[in-house]
C-alpha positions in Angstrom: 0.0 0.0 0.0 1.4 3.5 -0.9 2.7 5.6 2.1 0.0 8.2 1.5 -2.7 5.6 1.9 -1.2 4.3 5.1 -0.9 7.8 6.6 -4.5 8.6 5.8 -5.7 5.7 7.9 -6.6 6.1 11.6 -4.2 4.2 13.9 -5.8 1.7 16.3 -4.3 0.3 19.5 -5.7 -2.9 21.1 -5.4 -2.8 24.9 -5.6 -6.2 26.6 -4.6 -7.9 29.8 -6.0 -10.4 32.2 -8.7 -9.6 34.8 -7.5 -6.9 37.3 -4.3 -6.0 35.4 -5.2 -2.3 35.4 -7.0 -1.6 32.1 -9.8 0.4 33.6 -7.3 2.5 35.5 -5.3 3.2 32.3 -8.6 4.1 30.4 -9.5 6.6 33.1 -6.1 8.2 32.8 -6.5 8.5 29.0 -10.0 10.0 29.3 -9.3 12.5 32.1 -5.6 13.5 32.0 -4.3 16.4 29.9 -1.9 14.4 27.8 -2.6 16.5 24.6 -3.8 13.5 22.7 -7.2 13.1 21.1 -8.0 9.4 21.6 -11.2 7.5 21.1 -11.6 4.7 23.6 -13.8 1.7 23.0 -14.2 -0.3 26.2 -15.7 -3.7 26.9 -15.8 -6.2 29.8 -16.7 -9.9 30.3 -19.8 -10.1 32.5 -23.5 -9.9 32.6 -23.9 -6.3 33.6 -22.1 -3.2 32.4 -20.4 -2.2 35.6 -17.5 -0.7 33.6 -19.9 1.8 32.0 -20.1 3.4 35.5 -16.5 2.9 36.5 -15.1 4.5 33.4 -15.7 8.1 34.1 -19.3 8.9 33.1 -19.8 6.9 29.9 -23.6 6.5 30.0 -24.0 7.1 26.3 -22.6 4.9 23.5 -20.4 7.9 22.4 -19.4 10.3 25.2 -17.2 13.3 24.6 -14.6 14.2 27.3 -13.4 17.7 28.1 -9.8 16.7 27.3 -10.6 16.0 23.7 -11.0 12.3 24.1 -14.1 10.2 23.3 -15.4 7.1 25.2 -17.5 4.5 23.4 -19.1 1.6 25.3 -19.4 -1.5 23.3 -23.0 -2.7 23.3 -22.9 -4.2 19.8 -20.7 -5.5 17.1 -17.2 -4.0 17.0 -17.3 -3.2 13.3 -20.6 -1.3 13.8 -19.1 0.7 16.6 -16.1 1.6 14.6 -18.3 2.6 11.7 -20.2 5.0 13.9 -17.1 6.3 15.4 -15.5 7.1 12.0 -18.4 9.4 11.2 -16.8 11.6 13.9 -13.3 11.3 12.7 -12.6 15.0 13.1 -13.0 14.5 16.9 -9.9 12.2 17.4 -6.6 11.1 16.0 -6.2 7.6 17.5 -8.5 4.8 18.6 -7.9 2.5 21.6 -9.9 -0.7 21.9 -10.0 -2.5 25.3 -10.7 -6.2 25.1 -12.3 -8.2 27.9 -9.9 -9.6 30.5 -10.8 -13.1 29.4 -10.2 -12.6 25.7 -7.7 -13.7 23.2 -6.8 -10.4 21.5 -6.3 -12.1 18.1 -9.9 -11.9 16.8 -10.0 -8.1 17.5 -6.7 -7.6 15.8 -7.8 -9.8 13.0 -10.6 -7.4 12.1 -8.1 -4.9 10.6 -6.7 -7.5 8.3 -9.6 -9.5 7.0 -12.4 -6.8 6.8 -11.9 -4.8 3.5 -13.6 -1.6 4.8 -11.6 -1.6 8.0 -8.4 -2.2 6.1 -9.0 0.9 4.0 -9.9 3.3 6.9 -8.0 1.9 9.9 -4.5 0.7 10.6 -3.6 -1.6 13.6 -0.8 0.3 15.3 -0.1 -2.3 18.0 -1.3 -4.5 20.9 -0.6 -3.3 24.4 -0.9 -5.8 27.2 -1.1 -5.0 30.9 0.2 -7.7 33.3 -0.7 -7.8 37.0 2.7 -8.3 38.5 1.3 -9.7 41.8 -1.2 -12.2 40.5 -0.2 -13.2 37.0 1.7 -16.3 38.3 -1.7 -17.7 39.3 -2.8 -17.7 35.6 0.2 -17.7 33.3 0.7 -21.5 33.4 -2.9 -22.6 33.1 -4.7 -19.8 31.2 -4.5 -19.8 27.4 -5.9 -16.3 27.4 -3.1 -14.9 29.6 -0.5 -16.6 27.5 -2.0 -15.3 24.2 -2.3 -11.7 25.6 1.5 -11.8 26.4 2.4 -13.6 23.1 0.7 -11.2 20.8 1.8 -8.0 22.6 4.0 -5.3 21.0 4.2 -3.5 24.3 3.8 -5.0 27.8 3.1 -2.9 30.9 4.3 -4.8 34.0 1.8 -3.1 36.3 1.4 -3.0 40.1 5.1 -3.2 40.6 4.8 -1.5 44.0 3.2 -4.8 45.3 6.1 -7.1 44.3 9.7 -7.3 45.4 12.3 -6.3 42.8 13.7 -9.8 42.5 10.2 -11.2 41.8 9.8 -8.5 39.1 13.1 -9.6 37.5 12.0 -13.2 37.5 8.6 -12.3 36.0 10.1 -10.1 33.3 12.6 -12.9 32.4 9.7 -15.3 32.1 7.8 -12.9 29.8 10.8 -12.3 27.6 11.0 -16.0 27.0 7.3 -16.0 25.9 7.7 -12.8 23.8 11.3 -11.6 23.3 10.2 -8.9 20.7 7.9 -6.9 23.0 8.9 -3.7 24.7 8.4 -4.0 28.5 7.7 -1.1 30.9 7.3 -1.4 34.7 4.4 0.7 35.9 2.4 1.6 39.1 -1.3 2.5 38.8 -0.9 2.1 35.0 1.0 5.4 34.8 2.7 5.5 31.4 3.5 8.2 28.8 1.1 8.0 25.9 4.0 8.1 23.4 5.2 4.7 24.7 2.0 2.9 23.9 0.8 4.9 20.8 2.3 5.3 17.3 4.3 2.1 17.5 4.5 1.9 13.8 2.4 -1.1 13.1 1.4 -4.5 14.5 3.9 -7.3 13.7 1.8 -9.6 11.5 4.7 -11.9 10.8 5.2 -12.6 14.5 1.4 -13.0 15.0 1.5 -15.7 12.3 4.3 -17.4 14.2 2.2 -17.5 17.3 -0.9 -18.6 15.5 -0.4 -19.8 11.9 -4.2 -19.5 11.4 -4.3 -15.8 12.6 -5.8 -14.6 9.3 -8.4 -17.4 9.1 -11.9 -16.3 10.1 -13.2 -18.1 13.2 -16.1 -20.6 12.9 -18.1 -22.6 15.4 -16.8 -25.8 13.8 -13.3 -27.2 13.5 -13.6 -29.4 10.4 -15.5 -29.7 7.1 -15.4 -32.3 4.4 -17.3 -33.4 1.3 -18.2 -37.0 0.8 -19.5 -38.8 -2.4 -22.4 -41.0 -1.2 -24.5 -43.5 -3.0 -28.2 -43.7 -2.3 -29.0 -45.9 0.7 -28.1 -46.4 4.3 -24.8 -45.1 5.8 -23.7 -44.6 9.3 -21.3 -42.5 11.4 -19.2 -44.4 14.0 -17.5 -42.6 16.8 -15.4 -43.4 19.9 -15.2 -41.6 23.2 -13.7 -38.1 22.8 -13.2 -34.8 24.7 -17.0 -34.2 25.0 -20.0 -36.4 25.8 -21.6 -35.1 22.6 -20.4 -34.3 19.0 -22.2 -31.6 17.1 -22.4 -31.7 13.3 -24.5 -30.8 10.3 -24.8 -32.5 7.0 -26.2 -31.0 3.8 -26.1 -31.8 0.0 -23.7 -29.8 -2.2 -23.6 -29.7 -6.0 -20.1 -31.2 -6.6 -16.8 -32.1 -4.9 -14.9 -28.9 -5.4 -13.7 -26.7 -2.5 -16.0 -24.0 -3.7 -18.9 -26.3 -2.8 -17.6 -26.7 0.8 -17.0 -22.9 1.1 -20.4 -22.1 -0.3 -22.0 -24.0 2.6 -20.0 -22.4 5.3 -22.5 -19.7 6.1 -25.4 -22.3 6.2 -23.3 -24.3 8.6 -22.7 -21.2 10.8 -26.4 -20.6 10.9 -27.0 -24.2 11.8 -24.5 -24.2 14.6 -26.1 -21.0 16.0 -29.5 -22.6 16.2 -31.0 -25.2 18.5 -29.6 -28.7 18.7 -31.5 -31.7 17.6 -30.4 -34.5 20.0 -29.7 -37.8 18.1 -29.4 -40.9 20.3 -27.2 -43.9 19.2 -28.8 -45.7 16.2 -30.8 -42.5 15.5 -31.0 -40.8 12.1 -28.9 -37.8 11.3 -30.8 -35.0 9.4 -29.6 -34.0 5.9 -31.1 -30.5 6.4 -28.9 -27.6 7.5 -29.7 -28.1 11.2 -27.4 -28.9 14.1 -27.4 -32.6 15.1 -26.1 -33.3 18.6 -24.8 -36.9 18.7 -25.2 -38.3 22.2 -22.1 -40.4 22.9 -22.9 -41.8 26.3 -23.8 -45.5 26.6 -23.0 -48.4 24.3 -22.4 -48.4 20.6 -21.9 -44.9 19.1 -23.4 -45.5 15.7 -25.7 -43.0 13.9 -27.7 -43.6 10.8 -27.6 -41.6 7.6 -30.4 -42.2 5.0 -29.2 -40.8 1.7 -32.0 -40.4 -0.8 -29.9 -40.2 -4.0 -26.4 -40.4 -5.2 -24.4 -37.1 -4.8 -22.0 -35.1 -2.8 -22.7 -34.1 0.9 -20.9 -31.6 3.1 -20.3 -32.5 6.7 -19.2 -29.8 9.3 -18.2 -31.0 12.8 -17.7 -29.2 16.1 -14.5 -31.0 16.8 -12.0 -32.5 14.4 -13.2 -36.1 13.6 -9.8 -37.6 14.6 -10.6 -36.6 18.2 -13.5 -39.1 18.2 -12.1 -41.5 15.6 -15.2 -40.7 13.6 -15.7 -42.6 10.4 -18.4 -42.7 7.7 -19.4 -46.1 6.4 -21.5 -47.4 3.5 -20.6 -50.8 2.1 -17.1 -49.8 3.5 -15.3 -46.9 5.0 -15.7 -43.7 3.0 -13.0 -41.0 2.9 -13.8 -37.4 2.2 -13.2 -36.2 -1.3 -12.0 -32.9 0.1 -11.6 -31.6 3.6 -10.6 -28.5 5.5 -9.6 -27.7 9.1 -11.1 -24.4 10.4 -10.0 -22.1 13.1 -12.6 -22.7 15.8 -14.4 -20.1 17.9 -12.5 -19.0 21.0 -14.1 -20.4 24.1 -13.6 -19.2 27.7 -12.7 -21.7 30.4 -16.0 -23.2 31.3 -15.1 -23.1 35.0 -14.8 -19.3 34.7 -18.0 -17.4 34.8 -19.5 -14.1 35.8 -22.2 -13.3 38.3 -23.9 -9.9 38.0 -26.0 -8.4 40.8 -28.2 -5.3 40.4 -30.3 -4.4 43.4 -31.9 -1.0 44.4 -31.7 0.4 47.9 -28.9 1.3 50.3 -26.4 -1.1 52.0 -25.3 -1.0 55.6 -21.6 -0.2 55.6 -20.8 -2.4 58.6 -22.6 -5.5 57.2 -21.0 -4.9 53.8 -17.5 -4.8 55.3 -18.1 -8.0 57.3 -19.4 -9.8 54.2 -16.6 -8.7 51.9 -13.9 -9.6 54.5 -15.3 -13.1 54.9 -15.7 -13.5 51.1 -12.1 -12.5 50.4 -10.7 -14.7 53.1 -12.8 -17.8 52.1 -13.0 -17.4 48.3 -10.3 -14.8 47.3 -8.3 -17.3 45.3 -11.3 -18.2 43.2 -12.4 -14.6 42.5 -10.3 -13.3 39.7 -12.0 -9.9 39.6 -14.8 -8.1 41.3 -16.0 -4.5 40.8 -19.0 -2.5 41.5 -20.9 0.7 42.3 -22.6 0.8 45.7 -25.2 3.0 47.4 -24.0 3.4 51.0 -26.7 4.4 53.6 -26.1 8.0 54.7 -23.6 8.8 52.0 -24.4 11.2 49.2 -21.7 9.9 46.9 -21.6 6.7 44.9 -19.0 4.2 46.3 -17.0 2.4 43.6 -14.8 -0.6 44.4 -12.5 -3.0 42.5 -10.9 -6.2 43.8 -8.4 -8.7 42.5 -8.2 -12.0 44.4 -7.7 -10.9 48.0 -6.8 -7.3 47.3 -9.6 -4.7 47.5 -9.8 -1.0 46.8 -12.8 1.2 47.2 -13.5 5.0 47.4 -16.2 7.6 47.2 -17.1 8.7 43.7 -19.3 11.5 42.2 -22.6 12.4 44.0 -25.7 10.4 43.0 -27.6 13.6 42.1 -30.8 12.8 40.3 -29.6 9.3 39.3 -31.6 6.5 41.1 -29.5 5.0 43.9 -28.7 1.4 43.2 -26.1 -1.3 43.7 -24.4 -3.0 40.7 -21.7 -5.6 41.3 -19.9 -8.1 39.0 -17.9 -11.1 40.1 -15.6 -13.0 37.7 -13.9 -16.2 38.8 -14.0 -20.0 39.1 -17.0 -22.0 40.4 -19.1 -19.0 41.5 -22.4 -19.7 43.1 -24.9 -17.2 41.8 -27.6 -17.9 44.4 -25.3 -17.8 47.3 -23.6 -14.5 46.3 -26.9 -12.8 45.7 -28.5 -14.0 48.9 -25.4 -12.9 50.9 -25.3 -9.5 49.4 -29.0 -9.0 50.1 -28.3 -9.5 53.7 -26.0 -6.3 53.5 -29.0 -4.1 52.7 -29.9 -1.5 55.3 
């Protein structure tokens, strides 16, 4: 692309980092401090309720202009739609920063600027900035794919909360990170204090390194991992499977005109729609539908055989949730039938199923003494399981909103702006492992005045 075309595009920074690393703190600095930059911030968070909309300054509207020249957008819809709306106000800013959820692989967001034609023409991915919680990252860096991916894809890494960790531990952590990503620039920070010039205008995301980390980086993500086209004669056929990583195997089957790759690709969108719809459970020896619907093969019990009744000779596309090799899946007629063509797809990213969020929104005031006792007990008993908690509280007798954030057993809270005419309420979000929604809600209700 000519240099003039590159310079005319708006640079975009993707901001990522595991839960509690300091992204909200950094965003507040961008939106309030007089750094002389005009930055549009798009913020998002994993959870049921939009607590961040209240924690990040006063971003009640989808696009909210700040008095320092910045703009805050809260993501309530598709990223491309938000970016399109934002670009209509291009005269208001010079740079865009997108915050990903703390449980996200940053690759799909970054991918948008390489595979969407309109985005490629109007926007340029300037870099990925990852915040790392220096105190708590050791609890996640070995067993969390998301934490590893956030470090691996980064162009700049902010080693944050350095005041909570001895210098020798920081040296050990930085050495570990450099092994994972030797090309990233690393800065040590407290309270996410960083000069904007160190995280903006990096000169471009390193696509070659992204492809080294994930060779399928430029592949769009699908809700299935494999697709193949089979030539089938009219009559009875069957799928046979063995035990695999799940107790079920989702797939859809549909006729295609011929055996070319174009036939498989032409049915990809039909398969996406099928996988987004309701499952039709098929028990062993049951019949798999040849319509574009999602068949959920139940693999518990004895023989894992499923029937396929082909009405006429032709080609049929099969899309499977997992790669067939994981279940030793085979298609048989008078003998084993191999696919004429096949393709492995980049699957949808999935969060760790043990990690969930619990949102609580309740009107009324809370008793400060009861609240402190509950939070103290919660952090002592469940602190290691709670990755992140944050919220806005209405304290009895206080005119200001009380905002708090917690990471594992660390907790920080402080008065915020006055409630004014806004209805007083309590909004909390907990993100962690094995959370009990009913228990958390009932215990918080006991804190009401």
